[in-house]
C-alpha positions in Angstrom: 67.1 132.3 38.0 65.4 129.8 40.3 62.7 127.7 38.9 60.9 127.3 42.2 58.5 130.2 41.8 57.3 128.8 38.4 57.0 125.3 39.9 55.0 126.6 42.8 52.5 128.3 40.5 52.2 125.2 38.3 51.7 123.0 41.4 49.0 125.4 42.6 47.4 125.3 39.2 47.3 121.5 39.0 46.1 121.3 42.6 43.2 123.7 41.8 42.2 121.8 38.7 42.3 118.4 40.4 40.5 119.6 43.4 37.6 121.0 41.3 37.5 117.9 39.1 37.5 115.2 41.8 36.2 116.8 45.0 33.6 119.3 44.0 31.6 117.3 41.5 29.5 114.1 41.3 32.5 111.8 41.5 33.3 113.0 45.0 29.9 111.7 46.3 31.4 108.2 47.1 34.2 109.7 49.2 31.8 111.9 51.2 29.4 108.9 51.7 32.3 106.8 53.0 33.4 109.5 55.4 29.8 110.0 56.6 29.5 106.3 57.8 31.2 106.8 61.2 29.0 109.8 61.9 25.9 107.8 61.0 27.1 105.0 63.4 27.7 107.6 66.2 24.1 108.9 65.7 22.8 105.4 65.8 24.8 104.8 69.0 23.2 107.8 70.5 19.6 106.8 69.8 19.7 103.1 70.4 18.2 102.1 73.8 21.1 100.7 75.9 20.5 99.6 79.5 21.8 102.0 82.1 24.1 99.5 83.8 26.1 98.9 80.6 26.4 102.5 79.3 29.5 103.4 81.3 30.9 106.9 81.3 32.6 109.1 78.8 35.9 107.4 79.4 34.3 104.1 78.3 32.8 105.8 75.3 36.3 107.1 74.4 37.6 103.5 74.6 34.8 102.3 72.4 35.7 105.0 69.8 39.4 103.9 69.9 38.3 100.4 68.7 36.0 101.9 66.1 38.8 104.2 64.9 41.3 101.4 64.6 39.2 98.7 63.0 36.6 100.7 61.0 37.8 104.2 60.3 41.5 103.7 59.4 41.8 100.1 58.3 38.6 100.1 56.3 37.2 103.5 55.4 40.4 105.6 55.0 42.1 102.7 53.3 39.2 102.3 50.8 39.0 106.0 50.2 42.8 106.2 49.4 42.5 103.3 47.0 39.6 105.1 45.2 41.3 108.5 45.1 45.0 108.1 44.7 45.1 105.0 42.5 42.9 106.9 40.0 44.8 110.2 40.0 46.9 108.9 37.0 45.1 105.7 36.1 41.8 107.4 36.0 43.1 110.1 33.6 44.4 107.3 31.3 41.0 105.5 31.4 39.2 108.8 30.5 41.9 109.6 27.9 42.6 113.1 29.3 46.1 112.6 30.6 47.7 113.9 27.4 46.4 117.4 28.2 48.7 117.5 31.2 51.6 116.1 29.1 51.1 118.8 26.5 51.3 121.6 29.1 54.7 123.3 29.6 55.2 121.8 33.0 57.5 119.1 34.3 55.7 115.8 35.0 57.1 115.8 38.5 55.2 119.0 39.1 52.0 117.4 37.8 52.4 114.4 40.1 53.0 116.6 43.1 50.0 118.8 42.3 47.7 115.8 41.9 49.0 114.2 45.1 48.5 117.3 47.2 44.9 117.7 45.9 44.2 114.1 47.0 46.0 114.3 50.3 44.5 117.6 51.5 41.0 116.7 50.4 40.9 113.2 52.0 42.6 114.5 55.2 40.1 117.3 55.6 37.1 115.1 54.9 38.2 112.3 57.2 39.5 114.6 59.9 36.1 116.2 60.2 34.4 112.8 60.1 36.7 111.5 62.9 36.4 114.6 65.1 32.6 114.7 64.8 32.2 111.0 65.5 34.4 111.2 68.6 32.5 114.1 70.0 29.1 112.5 69.3 30.1 109.2 70.9 31.5 110.9 74.0 28.5 113.2 74.4 25.8 110.6 73.3 24.7 109.2 76.6 26.2 111.5 79.2 26.2 115.0 77.9 27.2 116.8 81.1 29.9 114.3 82.0 30.9 114.2 78.4 31.4 117.9 78.1 33.5 117.9 81.3 35.6 115.0 79.8 36.1 116.8 76.5 37.2 120.0 78.2 39.6 118.2 80.5 43.2 117.8 79.3 43.1 114.1 78.3 39.7 114.4 76.5 40.6 117.7 74.8 43.8 116.2 73.3 42.3 113.0 72.0 40.5 114.4 69.0 43.6 116.3 68.0 45.7 113.1 68.1 43.1 111.2 66.1 43.0 113.9 63.5 46.8 113.8 63.2 46.6 110.0 62.9 44.1 110.3 60.1 46.2 112.8 58.2 49.2 110.5 58.5 47.2 107.6 57.3 46.0 109.6 54.2 49.6 110.6 53.6 51.1 107.1 53.8 48.3 105.3 52.0 48.0 108.1 49.5 51.6 108.0 48.4 51.5 104.2 48.2 48.4 104.0 46.1 49.5 106.9 43.8 52.7 104.8 43.0 50.5 101.7 42.6 48.3 103.6 40.2 51.3 104.6 38.1 52.9 101.2 38.1 49.9 98.9 37.6 47.1 98.9 35.1 44.8 97.2 37.5 45.5 98.4 41.1 42.9 96.2 42.7 45.1 93.1 43.2 48.0 95.0 45.0 45.4 96.9 46.9 43.7 93.7 48.2 47.2 92.3 49.1 48.1 95.5 51.1 44.7 95.5 52.8 45.4 91.9 54.0 48.9 93.0 55.2 47.4 95.9 57.2 44.7 93.7 58.8 47.2 91.0 59.7 49.6 93.5 61.2 48.8 92.4 64.7 50.1 88.9 64.0 53.4 90.1 62.6 56.7 90.2 64.5 57.7 93.5 65.9 60.2 94.3 63.2 57.7 93.6 60.4 55.0 95.7 62.0 56.9 98.8 61.1 56.6 97.9 57.4 53.0 99.1 57.5 51.1 102.4 57.8 48.7 101.1 60.4 51.6 100.6 63.0 52.5 104.3 62.9 48.9 105.4 62.9 48.2 103.2 66.0 51.3 104.7 67.6 49.6 108.2 67.5 46.3 107.0 68.8 45.8 108.4 72.4 44.2 105.2 73.8 45.6 101.6 73.5 43.4 98.9 72.1 43.2 95.2 72.8 44.0 93.3 69.6 43.2 89.9 71.1 45.1 86.9 72.5 46.9 86.1 69.3 48.4 89.6 68.8 52.2 90.0 68.9 52.9 92.8 71.3 55.2 95.6 70.0 56.1 98.9 71.5 54.4 101.9 69.7 56.7 104.2 67.9 57.1 107.7 69.4 55.2 110.4 67.6 58.5 112.2 67.1 59.7 109.3 65.0 56.3 108.1 63.5 55.4 111.4 61.8 58.8 112.2 60.3 59.2 108.5 59.3 56.0 108.4 57.4 56.8 111.8 55.8 60.2 110.6 54.6 58.8 107.3 53.2 55.9 109.1 51.5 58.3 111.5 49.9 60.3 108.6 48.6 57.2 106.9 47.2 56.1 110.2 45.6 59.6 110.6 44.1 59.4 107.1 42.6 56.0 107.9 41.1 57.3 111.1 39.6 60.3 109.4 38.1 58.1 106.8 36.6 55.8 109.4 35.1 58.8 111.3 33.7 59.8 108.4 31.6 56.2 107.2 30.8 55.0 106.8 27.2 51.3 107.5 27.0 49.1 105.0 25.2 45.3 104.9 25.1 45.2 101.5 23.5 43.4 98.5 25.0 45.0 97.3 28.3 
């Protein structure tokens, strides 16, 4: 008899428990506050007095959002949220001395890891997808509501929010799998997280081959509008969405498998670290 029906029920049970623990209580406030920052900036953008001759049209507003998305939303906010959420899925339970309750349950540890990961990925993806879409619409409509509505209903403008949402979900997937593994392997995930943050920020300086060893390269490949990364940037062709999405899926699955294998052989200790 196949074990898949049992594993699916167990994954669903772990998912429900993790979602209620981490995303419906007080500990979720920091994630929601981080996701609300772009929306607050969009509101500020709408109310600040800007001279008529520098406002531009909705297309210029969309280009300004592209820079905000690349530098602030993905590289800073989504990255930070994934560090907070995914590195603590296991390490946080060890610090709170509750991980043994999972280990005492009649469930494979791989199932536990998958359930935890899905709770983190779906939750962060939903929160930041909503934040990104609302921010985009507010910025495009902020100073030119009639033109902005026409731009959003036109084919290019209508497809842009969908591509940004897909890029955010892909970023949460890649960063999430990476930081889940880091949380399993390292007692203090801050040092590797800072090193990876520097790698992602310096991606524009890397040779074309090395750019593909980062999440931000594939996220930028999905963004509908190109951005100017400055005169020092090394130009590299973006990866097609038909390659970027399956590529990040495969790599994330591999990282998740490594985390599950490490958890299967882990010996739990609540002693001083």
